[in-house]
N, C-alpha and C positions, 0 to 999 in steps of 0.2 A: 786426313784425305782431302783431297781438290775436289771439288765436284763435276762433276762430265761437263757443266757448260766452260768450264775453263780447260780440262785436260784437253778438249776437243778442238781446240784451238795451241797446241804443243806439238811439237816433237823431242823425245826424248834422243840424247846424244850418246855415245860410247862411251866419254869421257864423265858422263853424272849431269850434264849441263840438261833445263827443261825450257827450251827457246819456246817464247811467245810468238806466234805465226797470225796473232791475228790485228787487229790495227794499234795504230800508234798515234799519241797525241805526243807532239816535242821532241819526237823519239824515241817516247820508252812507252813498253805495253799498257795501254788503253782499251776498257769496254765502253760498253752502255750500261749503267748500274741503276733504276731508281728512275729512269728518265736523263741520269747525268751522266757525261763522260768521266770514267774515274780511273786512277792508275790501278792495273791486274797487281802487282805488287801488295798494294796496298791492301786487294781484296784477297789476295794468300794472306797474309800477314793474320792479317781478321779472321779470318776462318777458321788457322790454326793454332794462333795465338790469343784475340780478343781484341778487342780497340786498339790504336794506334794513339798513345798521348798527343795530345794537341800542339806539343814543338818540335815532335818528332818526326823524320819522314823515313821511309822504306827504301834500303838499299841492297844492289847487288853485290854480296863481297866476291864476287868470282873472276869480277873483270869483262862479263858480259852485261852487255845492257838490256837484253832480250830475257833474260833467263828469268824465272819464278820460283827455281826449285824452291823449296822451302825450307833445305836447311843451306841457303845461299845467301839469306835472307837475313837484313839486321837492322837494328832500330839505331838512327843516329841523329842530329838536332841539323837543322840545314844548314847551320855555319858551320860543323866540323865535316858535314860533306862536302862544303865548298873548298876547305882547304886538303881535304882528301883528294876531290877530284883537280886540284889545280895540283900538286904534288906530282900527282900521276901522270900530268899533262892532256888531261881528256880536253878539259877549257877550248886550250887551243885546235887541238886537233877539230872541236866540234865546231868553231867559230867558222876554222875553213870550209867547211861542209864533209869532212873528212871522216872517219871514223874515230871511234875514241881510241885514248891510247893504253898502253893494256903495258 
């Protein structure tokens, strides 16, 4: 279960997403934690599953950049994430200031 500090900055959608309404860093959900700005998906993962391995990143598997629903999160490597992101066309849309590709 997520802490109230995190859930008070979210909105549950009818289709099962838990969208972050708090601050963003580089377009991703972010919050202050122990004096540093950290990615919220990482905080959620660590609350539920424990530490994230050093070579891993936490991603949303649902395609919603601001979704922090624990069931929609997964671990991958940064290299693997880049190839998935590119295959979905997200990089091109992001580079042009548009929304993530779906």
